[in-house]
N, C-alpha and C positions, 0 to 999 in steps of 0.2 A: 508608606501609597496612600496621597488622597483620595478618598472618597467619599463620596454621593450620594446621599441618600436620595433614589427619583422615586416622584410617583405624578410623573406626568410635566412636564416642566414646560414645554415649549408651550411658544401661542403663535398666531401671525402677528404679522405685524397691523393689520387693523380684521377684524373683525369678519365673516364672511358673510355677502346678505341674505339675510332671509332666518341668521340665526340669532336664540337673544343673547341678548347682550352680557347674561352670566355666561356663559359659555366662552370659556379659553384656554381649555388646555382640551385642544381640536388635535391635534401631532406632535405627539415623542417620539425623539432621536437620542439614545443613550449609548453611551460605546460601551462597549463589554471585551473581556478578556477572551478572545480566540479559543481559547481549551474551553470556556465554556459554551453547555446542549444549552438553547431556548428551546423550551415543550409551549407545547399551546396553550398551557393552564396557566399559565406564569403572570403571575400582575403585576408586581414588580421589577425591579430591577438594580443593585446598584450602581453609580457607573463610575468610569475611571478615567482618570485623567494621565494613567505613567505616560512615561517616553521606552517608546518597545528599543530591546540592546538587541544588537544584530552584530554580526560578522559578515566581512567579505566573503559574497560569495553564498551565504543565504539568503533566504527567501520572508520576511517579515510579513505580517496578516493583521485586519484589522478588521473588529466584527462590530458591529452597530445591529438595534435591535429599532423599527417603524413600527410604525402604532397611530392608531385613530380611532376615537368613537364615530366615527364615517366612514362608508365605504373612499379608502385613497385609486384613484383611475390614475396609472399609468406613470405608476414610479416609476420614478431614473437616480440616479447616481452619478454624475462626476468626480471625477476624481481625478486631481490636480498633479503633480511632481511632487514627489519630495524633492526639496532646493532646502542650500546652503552655501549663503552668496553665489557664485556661478555657477556649482556645483548640482547638478540639475539627476535625480534616479526615477525613471521613467515606469506609470502601474503597470503591473502583468497584468492583475483575471479582478472584472469587477463581477463576481455572481448574485445571485438571492439567492437564500438557503435555503433549500425544497425541504419537507418531510418525506419519509417513509416509513410508510401502515406496515408493524412488523408485524406477523401474521404469527409464527414459534419466537422462543425465547429456550432459555437454557434447564435443565432438570435439576441443576445442580445451579443455583446463582448466585453473587461472588453477593457478598457482605456491602459492597456498594454500589452494585444493582440499580439502577431505578428504573420502573416503569412506569410507564405513565397509564391515563382512565383513560387518554384516547389513543395507546396503543403506536402515536405517529413522536419518531424520530428524526430532531434535523441533522440530515448527510448531504443530501445534492447539493452539486454546488450548478446554479444553473444561470449558462452565461446569456441570458436576454436581455434585449433594448431594458425593454419593460417588462413591468409586473402589475395585477390589477389584489389591490390588497379587501379581504375581508372587512369589516366595521368590529371595532373588537378582536383583531387579531397580531400577533406578532408577525411579522416579516424580518426576519435574519437576516442582513445584508454583510456579506464578506468582501475584502478586498486589498490584492499583497503585492508587495514590490519586491524585487529579485535586486538582489543589491549587487550590481557584478564586484568580480574578485579587483578590477582595479578602480574599484570606486576614493573620493576620496575620504579622509574618516571627521566623525566632529556628528554634530546638531544637524540636521530636517527636522521640517514641517511642511506640511502641505496639507492644502484644503479640498475640502470633502461638499459638494455641494449636493441636497437628496432634496428636485422635485415631484408636484403631482399633480392632483386635480380633486378637489372636496365641495361635493356640492357643484359643480363643475368651478368652482374658481381656483385657480395655480397659484400653490406655496410653497415657498423654498425657505429650506431648508439648511445654516451651511455649518462646518463642525471642521477642527482643524485635530491634525495627526500627530503628533512625533515621535521623531524616531533617531536614535547615535549608535554610527554607524562603527563601532570600534578599530582599530588598529590592529587586527587579527585578520588573517583572508583563512576559508576553509579551503583545509589541504582536499586532494583528489582522491576521494572515494577509497577507501582498502573494503567498508562492508561488504562483504557479500548478500544480493538479495533479488527474491525470484517472490515471482506470483504465479504461477501461476496462471497459463491461459490459453486457450483451447477456440483456432479460429478454424471451424466447422462448420459447417451452410446452415447447420441449425443456428449456430450461431452468428455466425453474420447475416443472416435475412432478421434474426432480431433487430439486431443493430439497423441493419436494410428498412425500417418499417417494415415487418414481418412481409418484407415481398423475399421473394426468392432469388439466392445469388449461385454463380455456379460457378464452382473451385475455381479457382487460379485463373479464373472474369478477369477483366482492367478492374470490375466493383469489386472482389475479393480483395485486389491487392490495395486498390482506393483505403479499404476500411481499412485493415489490417493496417496500414500508415496511420489513421486516426486510431488504433491503440501502440503503438508503436513512439507514440507522441506524448501518449499520457504519460508511461512506463518512463521514458526515458527524463519526463521533466519530473516524475518524483521517487527519482534514484534505485532507480530497479536495474540490474547490468549482467544479470543471469538470463537466459532466454530458455526457456526448453520449444525445444523442439521436435516434432513428431509425438508426443506420447498417441499413447495405446493401450491396449490390457482390458483390465475388467470393466471398464466404463471406456475408453473411446477408442475409435477404431480410424487409425486418422497417418500414420506414419504409409501405410499401403497408397494412400492417393497419393503420399507429398511425395516418395520415393521411386512413382508409377510401377509396382512390380505384378510383375510377369513371370509363372510357372507351368514348362513343361514339361510333361514328368518327371526329372527330380530336377532341373535346373528350375534356373532362376536368375533373373536378370531384369537388373536397379536402370534405373532416367533419377538423377538425383540433378535435373534440370531446376525445378521448383523447392528443392533442398537448399539450394543455393544461394534458388534467387529469393528466399526468406528469409536467412544468415545473410545478404547481403544489405536487405531493407531493413535488418535492425541492428546494423553497422551503421550502415550510414542517418534513418534516421532518426536510431534509438539509440542507446549506452549499449548494446550487449558486450561487453567483455569476454563474457565466458559462454559455453553452447551447451545445456544440455542436451544429451538423447533420451529418446523415452525410452520406457519401457518396454522391456526383448521378453519379460519374465509378467505370468497375472497368476491368483490360482485360479486351480481346476475346476475349485465347487463351493465349497462355504468358504466362511472364514478361517478354519481352522487349515484347509486343504495343503497340499503343499504345490509351488508353487511349477507351474508349467512354461510352454512357451507362445508366445500370439506368433501367431503364425499370417504374414497378411492376404485377406482373402482368401482362408482356412480355420482360422480360430485358435482356439488354446486350447494344445494341446499337448499330452506330460512329452517329460523334457525327454527319457528314454523312446519318445518313438521316432524312429528312423526322421524321419519327414524335416521334425522339432530340430534335429542336432542336425541332418544336413540343409535346412534352413540359413541356422546360423553360422556354418560354416563356411557355405555363401558370403553369407549378407555383411556380418562382421569385418571380417578381412575385406573385403570389398568397398564396402564406407572408409575404414580407417585410414587405406590407402587412398578416396578421395581429398579425406580431410586432410590427409601431406600435400599434395597436391595442390590444394588452395589456400596453405600456409595454415589450416585451423589447428590442425591437432593440439598445440600447446591448448587452444582454448579452450577444447572438449572435453567434458567430463559424461561420466555414462551410465542413469538410471539403471538398475534390472531390475527391481520390481520393488512395490511399491509397501513396505510395513509390516517389514517380516516380522514373528515376532513366535514367542518357544514351541506352539505344533509345530512351525514350518520351518524349526530358523535349518535347520538339515536340508529339506530338498533349494533354500535360500541358497549356500557358503555352493554347494554342491554348483546351482548355478554361475550364481557368482566364478567362481575355480575356473567352469568353463568359459568365457566371458574373456576374462583375462589370458587365458592360452594365444585365443586370435586376434582380442587386440593389446598386444604387451605395451604396459605403460601407460594406458588409459588412464586414470583415478575414474574407478566407482563410486556413485552419488549417490545415501539413500535414504530416503527416512522410514528412521527403528521403531521399533519397540520396545526391544532389547536389545542387552547388554551381550549376553554368551553368542555373537557372529560370529567370533575366532576371528580370524586378521582379514573379515572380505572384503567392507567398504574399509574407503581412502577416505574420503569424507561424509562422517558419521552428525546425521540430521536427529536425534532425539524430540520427541515430544518435549515439552514444556520439563515435564511433569516427569516424565523419563528423564530428563536429566537434572533434575533436583532429586533423585530416587539415586540413582548410575553418577552423581556426581565425581566420584573419586575417579572411578572406570576413563570416563571422558575423558579428564586431567592425562589418565595415563596414553591413552591416547594421542592427544596432543603433545607427550612426553615423545612420542613413541615415530611422529613424526606425523602424523594423522591431523585433516582438516573436523570442525566440531563444529555445526551450527546447533539451533535447533526451530523447529515449528512449532505453532498453532492449529488448529484445521475447526471443528467441532466439538473440537477436549484440544485439554483440561478446557476444566469449565471450574468453579471455583471461587476463590479468589487467588486462581491465575489470570495476569495482564495477557487480553486474546485482543481482536477486534469486533465483538459483541456490541450493539449498537444499544443494551441496557447497560453497558459499562460506562461510566467515566471515560471523558474521549484523553484524556491524561495518558489513560491504563495504555491507551493505541501507541501514544507516543514513547510510552518506560522501554516499553517492548525492547527498543535498540538499547539504550540504560541496564536493560537486564543482558544484554549482549556485553557493557562494559561489565560491568559488574563481574560477570562471571567468566570473561572472556573465549564467548563463541564467537567465531570470523561470522557467518553468515546467518542470513534468516530466511525460512522460508513457509510462503501457507499456497495451497489450492486451490482457491477464488479467487482467482483476477476479476471474468466473465462469466460466471454459470447462470446463468441470467436463467436459462428456463430450471434449476434445483433450486425447489421453493422452500426445501421441509425442512430443510436448515437453519438451525438458532440463525435469531433474526442477524447480517451483517457476514454472516458466513461467509456464505455462497457469492457474495461479489460486492467490489469497493470501490466498482463505476457500474452507472448508470444510461442504461441504449439510449439515442433518441433523435430516432432518422438522419441517421448516419452520421454523428456523429456520439462522440461519448460525456458526459459531467463527470468530472470529475469527486470527489467528499468530502469533508472533512475529516473523515478518515485517511485516508491518503494522505492527506498532506500533513496532518499527526503523524504517521512514522515517513515521511520523509525529513520531519520537524525533526523528528525523534537520530535519524540519521546521520544528521549535521549533529546533533550533540554528541551521537558517539564518537564523529569524527575531532571533533574538540576535544572533544575527552583522551581519547587518543593522542590526540595534537599535547595538548596538557602534560601525558604522560611522559613524557621524550622528556619535560621542563621539570618536573615536581614529583615522580609517583605516590609520592604519597598524600599529595594533595588531588589528584587526580579522585582517589578511591577513595577519599573524603568527602570527594561530593557527588562518587556514585554511592558510599552509604546510605549516604543521608535522603535519598529520595527511592533508594532500595533495598529495603531492611534483611529481607530475605526472597527469593524464589518468588512467593506470593505471601508476600508481605510487600508494603509500599505505603510510604507519604505522599498520598493523591490528592493533599489543598496543593488550590490551585499560585499560591500567592507565595509558598515554601519554595512551590520550581517556579518560579519566578527569582526568588531569593537568589536560587542557587545555578540558576542557568547567567545574573548576572556578578555573582561572585566567580564564573570560568570566561564567563568574558574580561573581568578586572585582572585576572589571577591572569591570563592568558599576555593582557598587557602589559605587568607588569614585570615581569621575567623576561 
């Protein structure tokens, strides 16, 4: 790696009028690794000049930081195509990196946690045409190129031009970036990924500049499409449809429940429209049916049944069983008629653990009797749940503690994923803002290292739940009818690609794939988070795939 220590090296071609002749270091532009977080407090940087290494079908990213002793007005970036002879790869994202104020941190921070004095973390990717920059303020810029699956292999370069005004005078800084496209094609995604999104009126209003949005109105579907695109572009292929329970009451609206005495009627029109939208506009390959059970009291209480228009009632209540007996067979029949039954998986209740395990098992057995052949998926905090789930999703630390059990479940034909949320904390990888960005990407190296075939997170757009550790409740940012993606979401997307490339290498050389995974993932909660080591490991992955 060729590293050059920078302490503000760019000068104008001609000194700006009114400035002292001694002022020659006015605007700086430094290329950094996109896994590096640029904090507002940072004062000097190490410029990289490496060639980005990428497979066909991946996205390659470049990051720069702009800084000036004086205010910059109308900072813009023009990103040229990546060029290799007659071959061109078009830029797919130009964004300014924004800053998120952390109001809460984890109770048990990682040894690698960083908590800047400002509490400001780079994360949202703001795709504005231009931005003003305060004096002596770091402004990261984010550039992405999506490499087509049929791109020609070889070395590419692109020219980036940064322009703006300082003291009323225009300036221009030109930079070159380089990428090598290896003769390796990213295979179709096999890793199951779900980030739970809640498309209720509250979330939609936040996205709609705090203006009310009527459920299932034209505006509702427009804003849902915005969600679909960002999920699709970042590797989500499993979509929670109709979540409900302790936190949400959405299924009743989605399926237009009505009850007369003890007779329920259902209208699946909006359910169908939502699924069809995500198939058409997103990357839906699996439908997660929303939770039908919920705790009847505190966290240790038994699970009851969430009956739309009624609430959470005990499982033994006649109304609860009457509802399930009518609704679940009707839903199952409808899924078969639509041809969706093979892609449907059913949540029963969230995070069962020892105090309510028996009630969870009983509810699962009842659900399975009404929907034979439909796999049950749930986030679980406890392994002793008999043969209840078909897709086990333990918390990462639970997966660590009971790893041999989950290996047994896989051997028996079950799927095993893992999830993170407000926990685990400490040294476990997660999506918290205070953690190094590389650890968010390494979540899917953990998937590969330990054989988990899916990943779940609860907080995609929980913008109205600010009390959680920063970075837990949301990973996209709402702004006037559109959403900004984030550095963390990009890291997750790239980690998914890493997983698929490791699986591809495994087909040819299992030992080499394992060797690479062990290089970075020492244990469930121990990683090599050095960015340079990561890049060297990734390069070795692409080279080995090219040679074998």
